C-alpha positions in Angstrom: 36.4 20.7 -37.3 38.4 21.8 -34.0 35.1 23.1 -32.6 33.3 19.8 -33.3 36.1 17.8 -31.8 36.0 19.8 -28.7 32.2 19.4 -28.3 32.7 15.6 -28.9 35.5 15.4 -26.4 33.4 17.1 -23.7 30.4 14.8 -24.5 32.7 11.7 -24.1 34.2 13.2 -21.0 30.7 13.8 -19.4 29.3 10.5 -20.3 32.5 8.7 -19.4 32.3 10.3 -16.0 28.5 9.4 -15.7 29.3 5.7 -16.4 31.8 5.7 -13.7 29.6 7.4 -11.1 26.5 5.1 -12.1 28.8 2.0 -11.5 29.1 3.2 -7.9 25.5 4.6 -7.7 24.1 1.1 -8.7 25.3 -0.3 -5.5 23.2 2.2 -3.5 19.7 1.4 -2.2 18.7 5.0 -2.6 17.0 5.7 -6.1 18.7 8.2 -8.0 18.0 10.0 -11.5 20.2 12.4 -13.6 18.8 15.1 -15.8 20.5 17.2 -18.5 20.1 20.9 -18.8 16.9 20.5 -20.8 15.4 18.4 -17.9 15.5 15.1 -19.8 16.5 11.9 -18.1 20.0 11.0 -18.9 20.3 7.9 -16.5 19.3 6.4 -13.2 20.7 3.7 -10.9 19.4 0.2 -10.5 17.4 1.2 -7.2 15.4 3.6 -9.1 14.8 1.2 -12.1 13.5 -1.4 -9.5 11.4 1.0 -7.6 9.6 2.3 -10.7 9.6 -1.2 -12.3 11.0 0.1 -15.6 14.4 -0.5 -17.4 16.9 2.3 -17.8 16.6 2.5 -21.5 12.9 3.3 -21.4 13.7 6.2 -19.1 16.6 7.7 -21.1 15.7 10.6 -23.1 12.4 11.1 -21.5 11.4 14.6 -20.2 11.1 14.6 -16.3 7.4 15.4 -16.5 7.1 11.8 -18.1 7.1 10.4 -14.5 5.7 13.4 -12.7 1.9 13.1 -11.8 1.9 16.7 -10.5 3.2 18.3 -13.6 4.9 20.8 -13.7 5.8 20.6 -9.9 8.9 18.6 -10.4 10.1 20.4 -13.5 9.7 23.7 -11.7 11.8 22.4 -8.7 14.6 21.3 -11.1 14.6 24.5 -13.0 14.9 26.4 -9.6 17.8 24.3 -8.4 19.6 25.0 -11.8 18.9 28.8 -11.8 19.9 29.1 -8.1 22.8 26.8 -8.3 21.6 25.2 -5.0 20.3 22.1 -3.4 16.6 21.9 -2.9 14.6 19.5 -0.8 10.9 18.6 -1.8 8.4 16.6 0.2 5.8 14.2 -0.9 6.3 14.3 -4.7 3.8 12.0 -6.6 5.4 10.1 -9.4 4.4 7.1 -11.7 5.9 5.7 -14.9 3.6 5.0 -17.8 0.3 4.3 -15.8 2.1 1.7 -13.6 2.1 1.8 -9.7 2.0 5.2 -8.2 4.6 6.4 -5.7 5.2 9.1 -3.1 8.7 10.1 -2.1 10.7 13.1 -0.7 13.4 14.2 -2.9 16.9 16.1 -2.9 17.6 17.9 -6.0 21.2 18.8 -6.5 22.7 21.0 -9.2 25.5 19.4 -11.2 28.0 20.7 -13.7 25.5 19.7 -16.5 21.9 19.3 -15.4 21.0 18.0 -11.9 20.7 14.8 -9.8 17.6 13.8 -7.9 17.8 11.5 -5.0 14.5 9.9 -4.0 13.4 8.8 -0.5 10.2 6.7 -0.8 7.6 7.1 1.8 4.3 5.5 2.4 1.2 7.2 1.1 -0.8 9.1 3.7 0.3 7.0 6.6 -1.5 9.5 8.9 -1.1 9.7 12.8 -0.3 6.7 14.7 -3.5 5.3 16.3 -1.5 3.6 18.9 -1.3 6.9 20.9 -4.6 8.2 19.8 -7.0 5.9 21.7 -7.4 7.1 25.3 -8.3 4.8 28.2 -11.8 5.8 28.4 -12.5 5.0 24.7 -10.7 1.5 25.3 -13.1 0.9 28.3 -16.2 1.7 26.1 -15.1 -0.6 23.3 -14.7 -3.4 25.8 -18.4 -2.8 26.8 -19.4 -2.8 23.2 -17.6 -6.1 22.8 -19.4 -7.6 25.5 -22.8 -6.5 24.2 -21.9 -8.3 20.8 -21.5 -11.7 22.3 -25.1 -12.5 22.7 -26.3 -11.7 19.2 -23.3 -13.6 17.8 -24.3 -16.6 19.7 -27.9 -16.2 18.4 -26.6 -15.9 14.8 -24.7 -19.2 15.2 -27.6 -21.1 16.5 -29.8 -19.8 13.7 -27.3 -20.7 11.0 -27.2 -24.2 12.4 -30.9 -24.7 12.6 -31.1 -23.6 9.0 -28.4 -25.9 7.7 -30.5 -28.9 9.1 -33.6 -27.7 7.3 -31.8 -26.7 4.0 -29.7 -29.9 3.7 -30.9 -30.5 0.2 -29.9 -27.2 -1.1 -26.2 -27.3 -1.5 -25.6 -23.5 -2.4 -27.7 -22.4 0.7 -25.7 -24.9 2.8 -22.5 -23.5 1.8 -23.5 -20.0 2.5 -24.8 -21.0 6.0 -21.4 -22.7 6.6 -19.6 -19.5 5.7 -21.9 -17.5 8.1 -21.1 -19.9 10.9 -17.3 -19.8 10.3 -17.5 -16.1 10.3 -19.4 -15.9 13.7 -16.9 -18.2 15.2 -14.1 -16.1 14.0 -15.6 -12.8 15.3 -16.4 -14.5 18.7 -12.7 -15.5 19.0 -11.7 -11.9 18.1 -14.0 -10.4 20.9 -12.7 -12.9 23.5 -9.1 -11.8 22.5 -10.2 -8.2 23.0 -11.9 -8.8 26.2 -9.0 -11.0 27.7 -5.9 -10.1 25.7 -3.3 -12.9 25.4 0.2 -12.8 23.9 0.0 -12.8 20.0 -0.3 -16.3 18.3 3.0 -17.4 16.9 3.1 -16.6 13.2 2.9 -19.5 10.9 3.6 -19.9 7.1 0.5 -19.2 5.1 -0.6 -18.8 1.5 -1.7 -15.1 1.2 -4.0 -16.1 -1.6 -6.0 -18.5 0.8 -6.5 -15.4 3.0 -7.7 -13.3 -0.1 -10.0 -16.0 -1.2 -11.7 -16.1 2.4 -12.1 -12.3 2.1 -13.4 -12.5 -1.4 -16.2 -15.0 -0.4 -17.2 -13.0 2.6 -17.3 -9.8 0.5 -19.4 -11.7 -2.3 -21.8 -12.7 0.3 -22.2 -9.3 1.6 -22.3 -7.3 -1.6 -24.5 -9.6 -3.8 -24.8 -9.2 -7.4 -24.4 -5.4 -7.4 -20.7 -5.4 -6.8 -18.1 -7.3 -8.8 -15.1 -8.6 -6.7 -12.1 -9.1 -9.0 -9.0 -11.1 -8.5 -5.4 -10.2 -9.8 -3.0 -12.6 -8.0 0.6 -13.2 -8.6 0.7 -17.2 -8.3 4.4 -17.3 -7.8 4.5 -15.4 -4.5 6.1 -17.4 -1.6 4.3 -18.0 1.7 4.3 -15.3 4.4 4.6 -15.7 8.1 1.5 -14.3 9.9 -1.8 -14.8 11.6 -4.4 -15.8 9.0 -7.4 -14.7 11.1 -5.9 -11.2 11.8 -4.9 -10.7 8.1 -8.4 -11.7 7.2 -9.8 -9.2 9.4 -7.6 -6.3 8.2 -8.3 -7.0 4.5 -12.0 -7.5 5.1 -12.1 -4.1 6.8 -10.5 -2.5 3.7 -12.9 -4.4 1.4 -16.0 -3.4 3.4 -14.7 0.2 3.3 -14.7 -0.1 -0.5 -18.3 -1.4 -0.5 -19.5 1.2 1.8 -18.0 3.9 -0.6 -20.4 3.0 -3.3 -17.9 0.8 -5.4 -19.2 -1.3 -8.1 -15.8 -2.9 -8.7 -13.4 -4.0 -6.1 -10.0 -5.7 -7.0 -7.9 -7.8 -4.8 -4.3 -7.7 -6.2 -1.0 -9.4 -5.0 2.5 -8.6 -6.2 6.1 -9.0 -5.1 8.0 -5.8 -4.3 11.9 -5.7 -4.0 14.0 -3.5 -1.9 11.1 -2.3 0.3 11.5 0.3 3.0 9.2 -0.3 5.8 9.3 1.8 9.2 13.0 2.9 8.4 14.0 -0.8 7.6 14.9 -1.9 4.2 13.9 -5.5 3.1 14.9 -7.4 0.1 11.3 -8.8 -0.6 7.9 -8.0 0.4 4.3 -9.0 -0.5 2.3 -6.0 -1.8 -1.6 -6.4 -1.4 -3.8 -3.9 -2.9 -7.4 -3.4 -2.5 -8.7 -1.1 -5.3 -12.1 0.2 -5.8 -14.0 2.7 -8.1 -16.0 4.2 -5.3 -16.3 7.8 -4.1 -12.9 7.9 -2.6 -11.6 9.2 0.7 -12.8 12.8 1.3 -9.7 15.1 1.0 -10.2 16.9 4.5 -10.0 13.4 6.1 -7.0 11.9 4.3 -4.5 12.9 6.9 -6.6 11.5 9.9 -8.2 8.5 8.3 -6.3 6.1 10.4 -7.3 7.6 13.6 -10.0 6.0 15.8 -13.6 7.4 15.2 -12.6 9.2 12.2 -15.0 8.2 9.3 -16.3 9.7 6.1 -19.8 8.2 6.8 -22.3 9.4 9.4 -23.0 5.6 10.3 -19.4 4.6 10.3 -17.5 3.7 13.5 -14.1 4.8 12.4 -12.6 1.7 13.9 -11.9 -0.4 10.8 -8.9 1.3 9.4 -7.1 1.8 12.7 -7.5 -1.9 13.3 -6.2 -2.7 9.8 -3.1 -0.6 10.4 -2.6 -2.2 13.8 -2.7 -5.7 12.2 -0.3 -4.6 9.5 2.2 -3.4 12.0 1.9 -6.7 14.0 3.2 -8.4 10.9 6.1 -5.7 10.7 4.3 -4.3 7.6 2.6 -1.1 6.8 -0.8 0.2 5.5 -1.1 3.2 3.2 -3.5 4.5 0.5 -3.9 6.9 -2.5 -7.4 8.2 -3.2 -9.2 10.2 -5.8 -12.8 9.9 -6.8 -13.5 6.6 -8.7 -9.9 5.3 -7.8 -8.9 4.4 -4.3 -6.1 1.8 -3.5 -5.3 0.7 0.0 -1.9 -1.0 0.1 -0.5 -3.5 2.7 3.2 -4.4 2.6 4.3 -7.6 4.3 8.0 -8.3 4.4 8.9 -11.9 3.6 12.7 -11.8 3.4 15.2 -10.5 6.1 16.0 -6.9 6.6 18.9 -5.7 4.4 22.1 -4.7 6.4 
């Protein structure tokens, strides 16, 4: 009985200490998880629970490979930390809980008296190099020339759409489509004028992000036709975001067009709320997460680190300008653009902060 009492005493001491530690850890913004010697999850703090969108109790007792999408990489790193009695740093680990949203993070694995502790430092997926420093003056000059050449055909398209509207006034469906074409021509003309004669950015105004997504959906439907299904998966409870509706429409439309050009048969526009989001080294209480998911060919592996650079494209006929522009627009809104991709499953994610930075 004495041996059993000693074991029970040690158990109570260990988990009593864990409860005390966790009370403090729950006040931290850094996601933390604790493992026992068998590499099963003992506990986690509130930041990790929020980050993975799962309750603590669902994680407790699960083996670490339960959240590791690169099994057995994380397990091997934890085992090495325990064997060497040392601290190990790992970069770009790929984790996910029960098929929910996938995450990338750097991790610090620390050996403890029993098991180990993992501190997670979330990072964007494949952010790539910054296009703001990758576009030389000569290319900028060439793009302005191209923009100038686009003005005449856009004016012709607008005139043709107006003439067709007069001839097809008794066909409501065709009339609505022509109105959409005319609206898009006007928007593109404004964008070209802004590019040719840059002005200070427009003041951001409160807008419903689903109105932007619906505009994109209508345009994508008109472009793709019956061969592609454009699905909606919106969170109707999301608050308004401050932004430029035209610029956000352009960014999201570029991402949808990429999906269409990759051979996708289904494209999903998704909106969600994210809590305690880190964007460009700043932590925000709340952000809108927009996902453009498709089942196309995916981003070629050899291009994934450069895909946001100008003139980088996976298609021979591609310009390589759509993604850099989308990234620039996301940053204009203090947000981020990232992606994850494999064949038949690609997701581009825009994060837009809607609550003040946490101190």
